[in-house]
C-alpha positions as CSV (number, residue, x, y, z in Angstrom):
1,X,-2.0,33.6,-55.4
2,X,-5.5,32.4,-54.4
3,X,-5.0,29.2,-56.5
4,X,-1.7,28.6,-54.8
5,X,-3.3,29.0,-51.3
6,X,-6.2,26.8,-52.3
7,X,-3.8,24.1,-53.6
8,X,-1.7,24.3,-50.5
9,X,-4.9,23.9,-48.3
10,X,-6.0,20.9,-50.3
11,X,-2.5,19.3,-49.9
12,X,-2.7,19.9,-46.2
13,X,-6.1,18.3,-45.9
14,X,-5.0,15.3,-47.9
15,X,-1.9,14.8,-45.8
16,X,-4.0,15.1,-42.6
17,X,-6.5,12.5,-44.0
18,X,-3.6,10.1,-44.8
19,X,-2.1,10.5,-41.4
20,X,-5.5,9.9,-39.8
21,X,-6.0,6.7,-41.9
22,X,-2.6,5.4,-40.8
23,X,-3.4,6.0,-37.2
24,X,-6.7,4.3,-37.6
25,X,-5.1,1.2,-39.2
26,X,-2.5,1.1,-36.4
27,X,-5.3,1.2,-33.7
28,X,-7.2,-1.5,-35.6
29,X,-4.2,-3.7,-35.6
30,X,-3.6,-3.2,-31.9
31,X,-7.3,-3.9,-31.1
32,X,-7.1,-7.1,-33.3
33,X,-4.0,-8.2,-31.5
34,X,-5.6,-7.7,-28.1
35,X,-8.7,-9.5,-29.3
36,X,-6.7,-12.6,-30.4
37,X,-4.8,-12.7,-27.2
38,X,-8.0,-12.3,-25.1
39,X,-9.7,-15.0,-27.1
40,X,-6.8,-17.4,-26.6
41,X,-6.8,-16.7,-22.9
42,X,-10.6,-17.0,-22.7
43,X,-10.6,-20.4,-24.4
44,X,-8.0,-21.7,-21.9
45,X,-10.0,-20.3,-18.9
46,X,-13.2,-21.7,-20.3
47,X,-11.9,-25.3,-20.1
48,X,-11.0,-24.7,-16.4
49,X,-14.5,-23.4,-15.7
50,X,-16.2,-26.3,-17.5
51,X,-14.2,-28.7,-15.4
52,X,-15.4,-27.1,-12.2
53,X,-19.0,-26.9,-13.4
54,X,-18.8,-30.6,-14.4
55,X,-17.6,-31.5,-10.9
56,X,-20.5,-29.6,-9.3
57,X,-22.9,-31.5,-11.5
58,X,-21.4,-34.8,-10.7
59,X,-21.7,-34.0,-7.0
60,X,-25.3,-32.8,-7.5
61,X,-24.4,-29.6,-5.6
62,X,-26.9,-27.3,-7.4
63,X,-26.6,-24.4,-4.8
64,X,-22.8,-24.3,-5.1
65,X,-23.1,-24.4,-8.9
66,X,-25.5,-21.5,-9.0
67,X,-23.2,-19.5,-6.7
68,X,-20.2,-20.3,-8.9
69,X,-21.9,-19.2,-12.1
70,X,-23.2,-16.0,-10.4
71,X,-19.6,-15.1,-9.3
72,X,-18.2,-16.0,-12.7
73,X,-20.6,-13.6,-14.5
74,X,-19.3,-10.7,-12.4
75,X,-15.8,-11.2,-13.6
76,X,-16.6,-11.6,-17.3
77,X,-14.6,-9.0,-19.3
78,X,-16.6,-6.2,-21.0
79,X,-17.3,-6.5,-24.7
80,X,-15.2,-3.8,-26.3
81,X,-15.9,-4.8,-29.9
82,X,-18.6,-2.5,-31.4
83,X,-20.4,-2.4,-34.7
84,X,-22.0,1.1,-34.7
85,X,-23.3,0.9,-38.3
86,X,-23.2,-1.3,-41.5
87,X,-20.9,1.1,-43.4
88,X,-17.4,-0.2,-42.9
89,X,-15.5,3.1,-43.4
90,X,-17.7,5.1,-41.0
91,X,-17.7,2.3,-38.4
92,X,-13.9,2.1,-38.6
93,X,-13.3,5.8,-37.9
94,X,-15.9,6.0,-35.2
95,X,-14.4,2.9,-33.5
96,X,-11.0,4.6,-33.7
97,X,-12.1,7.7,-31.9
98,X,-14.2,5.6,-29.4
99,X,-11.0,3.8,-28.4
100,X,-9.1,7.1,-28.1
101,X,-11.9,8.5,-25.9
102,X,-11.9,5.3,-23.8
103,X,-8.1,5.8,-23.1
104,X,-8.8,9.4,-22.1
105,X,-11.8,8.4,-19.9
106,X,-14.2,10.4,-22.0
107,X,-17.7,9.2,-22.2
108,X,-18.5,8.3,-25.8
109,X,-22.0,7.7,-27.1
110,X,-23.0,6.8,-30.6
111,X,-26.2,6.6,-32.5
112,X,-25.6,5.9,-36.3
113,X,-28.7,5.2,-38.4
114,X,-27.1,4.9,-41.8
115,X,-27.1,2.2,-44.5
116,X,-24.2,0.3,-45.8
117,X,-24.2,2.3,-49.1
118,X,-24.1,6.1,-48.6
119,X,-25.1,8.9,-50.9
120,X,-22.0,10.9,-50.0
121,X,-18.5,9.6,-50.9
122,X,-16.9,7.8,-48.0
123,X,-13.5,9.7,-48.1
124,X,-15.3,13.0,-47.9
125,X,-17.6,11.9,-45.1
126,X,-14.8,10.3,-43.1
127,X,-12.8,13.4,-43.3
128,X,-15.7,15.4,-41.9
129,X,-16.2,12.9,-39.1
130,X,-12.5,12.7,-38.3
131,X,-12.0,16.5,-38.2
132,X,-15.0,17.0,-35.9
133,X,-14.1,14.1,-33.5
134,X,-10.5,15.2,-33.4
135,X,-11.6,18.7,-32.3
136,X,-14.0,17.1,-29.8
137,X,-11.3,15.0,-28.2
138,X,-8.9,18.0,-28.0
139,X,-11.7,20.1,-26.3
140,X,-12.6,17.2,-23.8
141,X,-9.0,16.8,-22.7
142,X,-9.2,20.2,-20.9
143,X,-12.4,19.4,-19.1
144,X,-12.3,18.1,-15.5
145,X,-15.8,18.7,-14.2
146,X,-18.4,17.6,-15.2
147,X,-17.1,14.4,-16.7
148,X,-16.2,15.1,-20.4
149,X,-18.4,13.5,-23.1
150,X,-18.8,13.2,-26.8
151,X,-22.1,12.3,-28.4
152,X,-22.2,11.3,-32.1
153,X,-25.5,11.1,-34.0
154,X,-25.9,10.5,-37.7
155,X,-28.7,9.4,-40.0
156,X,-29.4,9.3,-43.7
157,X,-32.9,9.7,-45.3
158,X,-34.2,11.0,-48.6
159,X,-30.7,11.3,-49.9
160,X,-29.7,13.7,-47.1
161,X,-27.1,12.9,-44.5
162,X,-27.3,14.6,-41.2
163,X,-24.4,14.5,-38.7
164,X,-24.4,16.0,-35.2
165,X,-21.5,15.8,-32.7
166,X,-21.8,17.4,-29.2
167,X,-18.9,17.6,-26.8
168,X,-18.0,19.3,-23.5
169,X,-15.5,22.2,-23.7
170,X,-13.9,24.6,-21.2
171,X,-14.4,27.7,-23.2
172,X,-15.9,28.8,-26.5
173,X,-13.5,28.8,-29.4
174,X,-12.4,32.3,-30.6
175,X,-13.9,33.5,-33.9
176,X,-12.8,36.0,-36.5
177,X,-14.8,36.9,-39.6
178,X,-17.2,34.0,-38.9
179,X,-14.4,31.4,-38.8
180,X,-12.9,29.7,-35.8
181,X,-9.3,30.4,-34.8
182,X,-7.0,27.5,-34.2
183,X,-6.1,26.6,-30.6
184,X,-2.9,24.8,-31.8
185,X,-1.3,27.4,-34.1
186,X,-1.6,30.9,-35.5
187,X,-4.5,31.5,-37.9
188,X,-7.7,29.8,-38.6
189,X,-8.5,26.2,-37.7
190,X,-8.2,23.8,-40.7
191,X,-10.6,21.2,-39.3
192,X,-13.8,23.3,-39.2
193,X,-12.9,25.1,-42.4
194,X,-12.5,21.7,-44.1
195,X,-15.9,20.6,-42.8
196,X,-17.5,23.9,-44.1
197,X,-15.9,23.5,-47.5
198,X,-17.2,19.9,-47.8
199,X,-20.7,21.0,-46.8
200,X,-20.7,23.6,-49.5
201,X,-19.5,21.2,-52.1
202,X,-22.4,18.9,-51.3
203,X,-25.0,21.7,-51.3
204,X,-25.5,21.5,-47.5
205,X,-24.4,23.5,-44.5
206,X,-22.2,23.2,-41.3
207,X,-23.1,25.1,-38.1
208,X,-21.2,25.4,-34.9
209,X,-22.2,26.9,-31.6
210,X,-21.1,26.7,-28.0
211,X,-23.7,26.9,-25.1
212,X,-23.1,26.4,-21.4
213,X,-19.9,24.4,-21.8
214,X,-21.1,22.2,-24.7
215,X,-19.9,22.6,-28.3
216,X,-22.5,21.6,-30.9
217,X,-21.4,20.8,-34.5
218,X,-24.2,20.0,-37.1
219,X,-23.6,19.1,-40.7
220,X,-26.0,18.5,-43.5
221,X,-24.9,16.9,-46.8
222,X,-26.9,16.2,-49.9
223,X,-26.0,13.2,-52.1
224,X,-24.7,13.6,-55.6
225,X,-28.1,12.9,-57.1
226,X,-30.0,15.6,-55.4
227,X,-29.6,19.3,-54.7
228,X,-32.0,21.5,-52.8
229,X,-34.3,23.6,-54.8
């Protein structure tokens, strides 16, 4: 019976990861389409701006030119393309949730200090990040004041990977026997349980706490080549 439950849990987690990857790919495609359209429009507009600048130069009207350039800078579109880290898989999943947060008007801050090659397998790490950010987004959607936020920090050194995600929340998640209960269905939450299981497999730990309206998730993972003494 325990083997059957464990197998069912693994299948559920695998399905959730596949659905998350499909959603990420769809979002990436939408972002790429918008970027191509914006680039095409920007190139067309740039020609018009260059014509105007050229006219000011020919007329020797330096003051008008300076004023035009100053006004133009104010209307430049913001740069929405981000590279948070050199690792493609991690950067992709963080960009996906950054876009989701932007749509929900949730402040999203990222500080990733990780190399291109990681000591922890990318599928495992992305599942951890995805589960925690999905929970963070769900919690922030219920927050009105103060403005909801999600802070993501991660670094790798000495074959140890440390991940911390903080987010606003309305109330502390309910616990039973040291595990969080799901807010979406009966029983325990699969997200935090999956994170804890992954942490155990990689000889690390996962800790969760809620203080003054902020939920703190911290995860430590060791690479395959090293285990703590």
